[in-house]
N, C-alpha and C positions, 0 to 999 in steps of 0.2 A: 333517240328511243320511242316506239310506237305505242301511242295511248290505247290503253283497252278500256271498253265501255264498261259501265257499272254492273249490267246483267251479264256480261263474259265472265268477270272477275266472281260475282257471285256463283255461277255455274261451275267455273274450275275449283272453286272452294269446296262445293257440295262434292264434287268428283273426288277430290282429294280425299276428302273426309270419309266418303263411302270404300274408297281403296283402303284407306288406314284400319277402317274397320274389318274389312276382309283379312287382311293381313294379321291382325291382332286374333281372329278367331282362328285362321289357320295355325297360328303358332301355338295357341291354347289347345288345339286338337291334336296336335302332333307332339306337345310336352305329355299329353295324358299317356297314348300312346307309348312313347320312348320311356317313362317310369313305370308302367306296368311292365315292360318287357325288359328292364334293365338286368343285365348280367350280375351274378354275384361270384364272389370268391375268397378263400380262406377263413371262412366261417363270419364273414362281416355282412352287413345290412348297408342295401344302397341308400336307403331312406324312404324307397317307396314302398307303401303297404296296400295294396289293392286287396280287396275282400272277396272270396269266392262265395258265391250263391249257397245260401245252407250253411255256411262254416260258423254261425256264429260270429263270434268276434275277433276270429283268427285273420291275420296278414299273412298273406302267400304271395311269393316272391320267385322267378324263377332261379336257377342257380347254374354255374358251369358243371359240366359232367352229368348233368341228369338230375342233381339233387335239387328240391325246392326247398326253400326258405319258409317256413310256418312256425308262426308262434301262436301255439294253442295250450296253453299249460292248464291240465285238470280237465281236458276236454278232447273229444275225438272229432276230427275235421276230415271232410270228405273235399280234397281239391282236385281230383281226378275219378272220372268214370270207371268204375271197374265193371267188367262182363264175364268173361270167360277167360281162366288163367291157369297156367301150366307150371308145375315144378321143373327145377331143374335138377341135376344130379348134386349131393351134396348131404341132405337136400338143401337147394338155394331157390328163393322166389323167383317167379316170372318178372324180369326186370320191366316188361311193359305195364303190368299191375303194379309192382312194388318197386320202383326206382329209387326209393328212399327219400327220406327228407330230415333238415335239421332245423333248430328252432337258432332265428338269427340273434336272440337275446345271450346266448351263451358265446362268447368270443374268447380268441386266445389270450385278451388282455384281462379277461375277468374269471379265467377258468378255477382260480385258487376259492373264489367267493361262491362260485356255483358248484360245477360238477364236482369239484375236488374236494367239496366241503360235505361232511358226513350228513346224511337225512336230505341232500339235494332232491334225489326223485322222487321221494314222498310231497315235495312241493309242487310237482308237476305232473304226476301220474294222474290219469283220470278214473273215475270211478267205476266200480262195477257194471253197474248200470250201462254205463257208455260203452264199456269194452264188451257187452255182452251181446249189443246190439250190432258193432263193429262185426264179431264173430259169426254172426248170421250171414251178414253181406259178404265177408272174405271167404269163409269156409264154404259156402255156396258155389261162389266164383271159381274158388280152388276145387271142386267137387271133392271136399273130406266129408266122408260119412260118419253119422254118429257113432260114439264109441270108439273112435279112432284116437291113439294116443298121441295126443299133441298141446301144443299150447299157442295162442295168440302172443306173436313175438314183434318187437320192435327190430327192424332192419338195423339202422344205427340206433342203437339202444340210447335209452334217457341219460345211461351216466357218461355216454359221449356225446351229448347235446343233441339226441335225437328228438324229434317231436312226435305229436300223437296222431299224425294226421295219417289216413288210408293207405296214401302213398309210402308209409312206413312201417305200415302192419300187414303181416301174414301170418298162417298158420304152420306153425314149425312140426312138422310129422317126428316122431319118435319121442323115447324118454324123458322124463323131467326130473330132476335139470337136464338140459342137452348141452351137447357138445358145444355149441356155439355160446354160453355162458363164459366158459373158460378164456376164450377169446374176447370178448367183451371186458371181462376184468383185467386181462393182461395189457388191452390197449387203453384202457383207463388207468392204469398204473403208469403206463409208459408216457401218456399225455401229460398226466399231472408231475411226473417226474422230469419233464423236460426233454426226455428222449426222442419221441416225435410230437411234429405239432397236431393240433385238434382238427384241422381241415385235413391233414393226410390221413390221420385215422379215420375220418368219417367217409372219406372216399374209398378208402382202402376195405372197410368193412361192408359199405354199401356194394363196390363192385364183385368182390367175392370173400366172404368171411373165412372160407375154408382155407384160403392162402393169404389172407391178409398179414398176418405176422411174419411169414416169410417175404413178401414183397415191403415190408417196412424195415426188414433187417433185425427182428427181434427172435427169429428161429431160422434154423438151417434146414 
């Protein structure tokens, strides 16, 4: 076996140490990115909780099928930038401005102690002061003029585990209470009775609230 000089051994040790440091740093950076972009499904959180700028203490995560996971009880958060929005027939919100979001703290496993418990929505609904600020932003984006009969509505309702994020709020035009309220109540009853899963109800109402019950087999 060839003997290696002391200086050569020290050089190799230094090189190995430097290479190890680079690998650790690369893994750390890669780990941060994969955590922030981890996909969610079934109303469950991945465990990663990157916080959006200007969103207070809200933890925001992406979810499959376009829904975001945003934990923001009693506060309105802004995980996406909203500029110009257009209503769809129904009326339905613009999916680019209002894709919908849910609270990952509400899961299929705990619905009986969260959304199915009387008084739950009062524990997560934001103050009027917060929703008034959101109205100014969203009504302007959707081009709703003053005096129009409407209400600021959650696309995925609070009683279905929806969040208060701007991605889940939109100005619903029409009489109050509106037709969507009945759909929300029916889906809530179906989830709490075990007819449909929480995730299925959230996805159905976010995709198209006007056909959600038919798609879930609750109405023909």
